[in-house]
Each structure stands twice: as C-alpha cells, then as structure tokens.
ROMAR-450548 format. One record per atom (N, C-alpha, C): residue number from 1; residue in one letter; atom name; x, y, z. Coordinates in steps of 0.001 Angstrom, whole numbers, always signed. Layout:
<firos>
{k:NUM; r:A; a:CA; c1:X; c2:Y; c3:Z}
...
</firos>
This chain:
<firos>
{k:1; r:M; a:N; c1:+138734; c2:+95188; c3:+62937}
{k:1; r:M; a:CA; c1:+137608; c2:+94473; c3:+63483}
{k:1; r:M; a:C; c1:+136356; c2:+94846; c3:+62699}
{k:2; r:A; a:N; c1:+135495; c2:+93909; c3:+62499}
{k:2; r:A; a:CA; c1:+134289; c2:+94106; c3:+61711}
{k:2; r:A; a:C; c1:+133207; c2:+94835; c3:+62513}
{k:3; r:Y; a:N; c1:+132325; c2:+95486; c3:+61777}
{k:3; r:Y; a:CA; c1:+131194; c2:+96178; c3:+62375}
{k:3; r:Y; a:C; c1:+130208; c2:+95153; c3:+62916}
{k:4; r:R; a:N; c1:+129722; c2:+95392; c3:+64129}
{k:4; r:R; a:CA; c1:+128754; c2:+94490; c3:+64740}
{k:4; r:R; a:C; c1:+127647; c2:+95334; c3:+65352}
{k:5; r:E; a:N; c1:+126442; c2:+95156; c3:+64854}
{k:5; r:E; a:CA; c1:+125308; c2:+95904; c3:+65384}
{k:5; r:E; a:C; c1:+124887; c2:+95289; c3:+66714}
{k:6; r:L; a:N; c1:+124700; c2:+96132; c3:+67713}
{k:6; r:L; a:CA; c1:+124322; c2:+95655; c3:+69040}
{k:6; r:L; a:C; c1:+122814; c2:+95461; c3:+69131}
{k:7; r:S; a:N; c1:+122410; c2:+94475; c3:+69902}
{k:7; r:S; a:CA; c1:+120985; c2:+94240; c3:+70122}
{k:7; r:S; a:C; c1:+120453; c2:+95249; c3:+71146}
{k:8; r:M; a:N; c1:+119170; c2:+95412; c3:+71160}
{k:8; r:M; a:CA; c1:+118540; c2:+96332; c3:+72111}
{k:8; r:M; a:C; c1:+118836; c2:+95913; c3:+73546}
{k:9; r:T; a:N; c1:+118924; c2:+94612; c3:+73777}
{k:9; r:T; a:CA; c1:+119208; c2:+94108; c3:+75118}
{k:9; r:T; a:C; c1:+120600; c2:+94534; c3:+75577}
{k:10; r:V; a:N; c1:+121565; c2:+94443; c3:+74692}
{k:10; r:V; a:CA; c1:+122944; c2:+94825; c3:+75036}
{k:10; r:V; a:C; c1:+123024; c2:+96332; c3:+75248}
{k:11; r:I; a:N; c1:+122362; c2:+97099; c3:+74406}
{k:11; r:I; a:CA; c1:+122365; c2:+98556; c3:+74557}
{k:11; r:I; a:C; c1:+121737; c2:+98945; c3:+75893}
{k:12; r:R; a:N; c1:+120606; c2:+98319; c3:+76223}
{k:12; r:R; a:CA; c1:+119955; c2:+98593; c3:+77507}
{k:12; r:R; a:C; c1:+120890; c2:+98264; c3:+78671}
{k:13; r:E; a:N; c1:+121617; c2:+97163; c3:+78573}
{k:13; r:E; a:CA; c1:+122530; c2:+96756; c3:+79648}
{k:13; r:E; a:C; c1:+123692; c2:+97743; c3:+79782}
{k:14; r:V; a:N; c1:+124233; c2:+98198; c3:+78659}
{k:14; r:V; a:CA; c1:+125307; c2:+99194; c3:+78692}
{k:14; r:V; a:C; c1:+124816; c2:+100455; c3:+79389}
{k:15; r:L; a:N; c1:+123655; c2:+100941; c3:+78976}
{k:15; r:L; a:CA; c1:+123114; c2:+102167; c3:+79570}
{k:15; r:L; a:C; c1:+122742; c2:+101968; c3:+81041}
{k:16; r:R; a:N; c1:+122190; c2:+100814; c3:+81371}
{k:16; r:R; a:CA; c1:+121822; c2:+100535; c3:+82766}
{k:16; r:R; a:C; c1:+123056; c2:+100556; c3:+83662}
{k:17; r:R; a:N; c1:+124115; c2:+99912; c3:+83223}
{k:17; r:R; a:CA; c1:+125345; c2:+99882; c3:+84014}
{k:17; r:R; a:C; c1:+125942; c2:+101276; c3:+84163}
{k:18; r:W; a:N; c1:+125863; c2:+102081; c3:+83093}
{k:18; r:W; a:CA; c1:+126362; c2:+103448; c3:+83172}
{k:18; r:W; a:C; c1:+125530; c2:+104275; c3:+84146}
{k:19; r:L; a:N; c1:+124203; c2:+104148; c3:+84094}
{k:19; r:L; a:CA; c1:+123331; c2:+104897; c3:+84986}
{k:19; r:L; a:C; c1:+123559; c2:+104529; c3:+86449}
{k:20; r:L; a:N; c1:+124040; c2:+103312; c3:+86672}
{k:20; r:L; a:CA; c1:+124354; c2:+102881; c3:+88039}
{k:20; r:L; a:C; c1:+125745; c2:+103326; c3:+88477}
{k:21; r:G; a:N; c1:+126468; c2:+104021; c3:+87578}
{k:21; r:G; a:CA; c1:+127763; c2:+104573; c3:+87960}
{k:21; r:G; a:C; c1:+128959; c2:+103767; c3:+87503}
{k:22; r:G; a:N; c1:+128761; c2:+102814; c3:+86598}
{k:22; r:G; a:CA; c1:+129870; c2:+102008; c3:+86113}
{k:22; r:G; a:C; c1:+130811; c2:+102805; c3:+85229}
{k:23; r:S; a:N; c1:+132083; c2:+102434; c3:+85252}
{k:23; r:S; a:CA; c1:+133074; c2:+103097; c3:+84407}
{k:23; r:S; a:C; c1:+133048; c2:+102498; c3:+83007}
{k:24; r:L; a:N; c1:+133628; c2:+103216; c3:+82046}
{k:24; r:L; a:CA; c1:+133676; c2:+102721; c3:+80671}
{k:24; r:L; a:C; c1:+134398; c2:+101381; c3:+80598}
{k:25; r:R; a:N; c1:+135514; c2:+101271; c3:+81288}
{k:25; r:R; a:CA; c1:+136282; c2:+100021; c3:+81266}
{k:25; r:R; a:C; c1:+135504; c2:+98862; c3:+81867}
{k:26; r:A; a:N; c1:+134846; c2:+99113; c3:+82977}
{k:26; r:A; a:CA; c1:+134087; c2:+98052; c3:+83637}
{k:26; r:A; a:C; c1:+132906; c2:+97615; c3:+82766}
{k:27; r:I; a:N; c1:+132195; c2:+98576; c3:+82201}
{k:27; r:I; a:CA; c1:+131052; c2:+98249; c3:+81339}
{k:27; r:I; a:C; c1:+131529; c2:+97456; c3:+80134}
{k:28; r:S; a:N; c1:+132633; c2:+97881; c3:+79551}
{k:28; r:S; a:CA; c1:+133189; c2:+97186; c3:+78399}
{k:28; r:S; a:C; c1:+133552; c2:+95748; c3:+78742}
{k:29; r:A; a:N; c1:+134207; c2:+95558; c3:+79861}
{k:29; r:A; a:CA; c1:+134616; c2:+94211; c3:+80275}
{k:29; r:A; a:C; c1:+133412; c2:+93324; c3:+80593}
{k:30; r:Q; a:N; c1:+132405; c2:+93885; c3:+81212}
{k:30; r:Q; a:CA; c1:+131247; c2:+93101; c3:+81637}
{k:30; r:Q; a:C; c1:+130305; c2:+92752; c3:+80496}
{k:31; r:T; a:N; c1:+130236; c2:+93615; c3:+79478}
{k:31; r:T; a:CA; c1:+129293; c2:+93379; c3:+78389}
{k:31; r:T; a:C; c1:+129946; c2:+92853; c3:+77119}
{k:32; r:G; a:N; c1:+131257; c2:+92963; c3:+77019}
{k:32; r:G; a:CA; c1:+131949; c2:+92513; c3:+75820}
{k:32; r:G; a:C; c1:+131868; c2:+93496; c3:+74669}
{k:33; r:V; a:N; c1:+131468; c2:+94723; c3:+74963}
{k:33; r:V; a:CA; c1:+131368; c2:+95781; c3:+73960}
{k:33; r:V; a:C; c1:+132627; c2:+96637; c3:+74063}
{k:34; r:D; a:N; c1:+133185; c2:+97021; c3:+72918}
{k:34; r:D; a:CA; c1:+134382; c2:+97844; c3:+72904}
{k:34; r:D; a:C; c1:+134173; c2:+99141; c3:+73682}
{k:35; r:R; a:N; c1:+135227; c2:+99597; c3:+74343}
{k:35; r:R; a:CA; c1:+135143; c2:+100793; c3:+75171}
{k:35; r:R; a:C; c1:+134731; c2:+102029; c3:+74366}
{k:36; r:K; a:N; c1:+135233; c2:+102155; c3:+73144}
{k:36; r:K; a:CA; c1:+134861; c2:+103296; c3:+72293}
{k:36; r:K; a:C; c1:+133381; c2:+103250; c3:+71920}
{k:37; r:T; a:N; c1:+132860; c2:+102059; c3:+71728}
{k:37; r:T; a:CA; c1:+131439; c2:+101906; c3:+71413}
{k:37; r:T; a:C; c1:+130593; c2:+102271; c3:+72630}
{k:38; r:V; a:N; c1:+131015; c2:+101833; c3:+73803}
{k:38; r:V; a:CA; c1:+130317; c2:+102194; c3:+75047}
{k:38; r:V; a:C; c1:+130289; c2:+103713; c3:+75180}
{k:39; r:R; a:N; c1:+131423; c2:+104349; c3:+74936}
{k:39; r:R; a:CA; c1:+131513; c2:+105805; c3:+75038}
{k:39; r:R; a:C; c1:+130548; c2:+106483; c3:+74059}
{k:40; r:R; a:N; c1:+130428; c2:+105947; c3:+72854}
{k:40; r:R; a:CA; c1:+129549; c2:+106527; c3:+71839}
{k:40; r:R; a:C; c1:+128084; c2:+106447; c3:+72275}
{k:41; r:Y; a:N; c1:+127664; c2:+105305; c3:+72794}
{k:41; r:Y; a:CA; c1:+126272; c2:+105151; c3:+73248}
{k:41; r:Y; a:C; c1:+125990; c2:+106060; c3:+74441}
{k:42; r:I; a:N; c1:+126941; c2:+106179; c3:+75341}
{k:42; r:I; a:CA; c1:+126757; c2:+107042; c3:+76510}
{k:42; r:I; a:C; c1:+126673; c2:+108508; c3:+76087}
{k:43; r:A; a:N; c1:+127480; c2:+108912; c3:+75128}
{k:43; r:A; a:CA; c1:+127447; c2:+110299; c3:+74650}
{k:43; r:A; a:C; c1:+126079; c2:+110640; c3:+74072}
{k:44; r:V; a:N; c1:+125503; c2:+109733; c3:+73316}
{k:44; r:V; a:CA; c1:+124165; c2:+109978; c3:+72747}
{k:44; r:V; a:C; c1:+123128; c2:+110016; c3:+73866}
{k:45; r:A; a:N; c1:+123246; c2:+109127; c3:+74832}
{k:45; r:A; a:CA; c1:+122308; c2:+109120; c3:+75959}
{k:45; r:A; a:C; c1:+122387; c2:+110431; c3:+76739}
{k:46; r:Q; a:N; c1:+123604; c2:+110935; c3:+76946}
{k:46; r:Q; a:CA; c1:+123766; c2:+112208; c3:+77646}
{k:46; r:Q; a:C; c1:+123153; c2:+113350; c3:+76841}
{k:47; r:A; a:N; c1:+123309; c2:+113322; c3:+75536}
{k:47; r:A; a:CA; c1:+122721; c2:+114360; c3:+74682}
{k:47; r:A; a:C; c1:+121195; c2:+114331; c3:+74763}
{k:48; r:R; a:N; c1:+120625; c2:+113162; c3:+75052}
{k:48; r:R; a:CA; c1:+119170; c2:+113030; c3:+75209}
{k:48; r:R; a:C; c1:+118713; c2:+113397; c3:+76620}
{k:49; r:G; a:N; c1:+119655; c2:+113752; c3:+77491}
{k:49; r:G; a:CA; c1:+119287; c2:+114227; c3:+78818}
{k:49; r:G; a:C; c1:+119443; c2:+113221; c3:+79942}
{k:50; r:L; a:N; c1:+119954; c2:+112033; c3:+79655}
{k:50; r:L; a:CA; c1:+120176; c2:+111057; c3:+80722}
{k:50; r:L; a:C; c1:+121434; c2:+111415; c3:+81506}
{k:51; r:A; a:N; c1:+121426; c2:+111111; c3:+82778}
{k:51; r:A; a:CA; c1:+122584; c2:+111336; c3:+83636}
{k:51; r:A; a:C; c1:+122678; c2:+110189; c3:+84629}
{k:52; r:V; a:N; c1:+123871; c2:+109998; c3:+85170}
{k:52; r:V; a:CA; c1:+124077; c2:+108936; c3:+86152}
{k:52; r:V; a:C; c1:+123076; c2:+109120; c3:+87284}
{k:53; r:G; a:N; c1:+122406; c2:+108049; c3:+87637}
{k:53; r:G; a:CA; c1:+121407; c2:+108092; c3:+88701}
{k:53; r:G; a:C; c1:+119968; c2:+108173; c3:+88196}
{k:54; r:D; a:N; c1:+119771; c2:+108320; c3:+86878}
{k:54; r:D; a:CA; c1:+118423; c2:+108426; c3:+86301}
{k:54; r:D; a:C; c1:+117891; c2:+107081; c3:+85819}
{k:55; r:Q; a:N; c1:+117978; c2:+106041; c3:+86639}
{k:55; r:Q; a:CA; c1:+117549; c2:+104712; c3:+86205}
{k:55; r:Q; a:C; c1:+116098; c2:+104687; c3:+85769}
{k:56; r:G; a:N; c1:+115262; c2:+105497; c3:+86359}
{k:56; r:G; a:CA; c1:+113851; c2:+105527; c3:+86024}
{k:56; r:G; a:C; c1:+113575; c2:+106061; c3:+84630}
{k:57; r:M; a:N; c1:+114550; c2:+106757; c3:+84050}
{k:57; r:M; a:CA; c1:+114401; c2:+107326; c3:+82714}
{k:57; r:M; a:C; c1:+114713; c2:+106320; c3:+81612}
{k:58; r:L; a:N; c1:+115246; c2:+105169; c3:+81982}
{k:58; r:L; a:CA; c1:+115636; c2:+104165; c3:+80992}
{k:58; r:L; a:C; c1:+114431; c2:+103312; c3:+80627}
{k:59; r:N; a:N; c1:+113833; c2:+103601; c3:+79466}
{k:59; r:N; a:CA; c1:+112683; c2:+102842; c3:+78990}
{k:59; r:N; a:C; c1:+112936; c2:+102428; c3:+77546}
{k:60; r:D; a:N; c1:+111999; c2:+101696; c3:+76973}
{k:60; r:D; a:CA; c1:+112164; c2:+101203; c3:+75605}
{k:60; r:D; a:C; c1:+112332; c2:+102330; c3:+74594}
{k:61; r:D; a:N; c1:+111592; c2:+103403; c3:+74769}
{k:61; r:D; a:CA; c1:+111681; c2:+104525; c3:+73835}
{k:61; r:D; a:C; c1:+113067; c2:+105170; c3:+73857}
{k:62; r:T; a:N; c1:+113616; c2:+105342; c3:+75043}
{k:62; r:T; a:CA; c1:+114940; c2:+105939; c3:+75177}
{k:62; r:T; a:C; c1:+116005; c2:+105038; c3:+74561}
{k:63; r:V; a:N; c1:+115942; c2:+103743; c3:+74863}
{k:63; r:V; a:CA; c1:+116913; c2:+102794; c3:+74323}
{k:63; r:V; a:C; c1:+116829; c2:+102775; c3:+72795}
{k:64; r:F; a:N; c1:+115615; c2:+102767; c3:+72265}
{k:64; r:F; a:CA; c1:+115436; c2:+102756; c3:+70815}
{k:64; r:F; a:C; c1:+115997; c2:+104026; c3:+70183}
{k:65; r:A; a:N; c1:+115734; c2:+105180; c3:+70788}
{k:65; r:A; a:CA; c1:+116210; c2:+106454; c3:+70244}
{k:65; r:A; a:C; c1:+117738; c2:+106515; c3:+70251}
{k:66; r:V; a:N; c1:+118354; c2:+106042; c3:+71323}
{k:66; r:V; a:CA; c1:+119819; c2:+106021; c3:+71399}
{k:66; r:V; a:C; c1:+120378; c2:+105085; c3:+70331}
{k:67; r:A; a:N; c1:+119817; c2:+103896; c3:+70210}
{k:67; r:A; a:CA; c1:+120281; c2:+102921; c3:+69226}
{k:67; r:A; a:C; c1:+120137; c2:+103473; c3:+67815}
{k:68; r:K; a:N; c1:+119017; c2:+104083; c3:+67532}
{k:68; r:K; a:CA; c1:+118756; c2:+104620; c3:+66204}
{k:68; r:K; a:C; c1:+119762; c2:+105708; c3:+65853}
{k:69; r:R; a:N; c1:+120069; c2:+106561; c3:+66801}
{k:69; r:R; a:CA; c1:+121010; c2:+107672; c3:+66571}
{k:69; r:R; a:C; c1:+122436; c2:+107158; c3:+66349}
{k:70; r:V; a:N; c1:+122855; c2:+106184; c3:+67117}
{k:70; r:V; a:CA; c1:+124221; c2:+105672; c3:+67012}
{k:70; r:V; a:C; c1:+124376; c2:+104818; c3:+65755}
{k:71; r:Q; a:N; c1:+123386; c2:+104035; c3:+65411}
{k:71; r:Q; a:CA; c1:+123504; c2:+103069; c3:+64336}
{k:71; r:Q; a:C; c1:+123115; c2:+103624; c3:+62966}
{k:72; r:V; a:N; c1:+123055; c2:+104946; c3:+62832}
{k:72; r:V; a:CA; c1:+122716; c2:+105555; c3:+61542}
{k:72; r:V; a:C; c1:+123836; c2:+105413; c3:+60567}
</firos>
C-alpha cells in the first residue's frame, strides 16, 4: 500500500476519538485510517502527555506537534 499523508482534520479526529475512549479497531474503521497508523499517532500523543479523558488538551498546537513528529 502506498504512503498517504493524513490531513490535520483526520489526525484531530483520530486523536479525538481516542481521547473519548475509542479502541484502535473502532477508530480505524470509523476514520478509514490503518490500525497501525492510528497506533503510531496515539503513541506520539501519549509521549506528549495526552491521556484518555484529556479532551481539553486537544488543540491545534498539539495536533500539529503530533503530525510533525509522525510524518518526519
């Protein structure tokens, strides 16, 4: 499968669903993003200090930082 860069909107949606307690499989099915890719974005978000239930921490700066780190 070819490499596909995700838009900021899709990344925000993946992280939002995870922060609300969604599973990797459910997030993958709902957003159309591969499960391994979802896992990679979540791992970077966790390294930045996000945890399930921290919806208020999801802002443009956080989404941009996660995207930048994963898409290097």
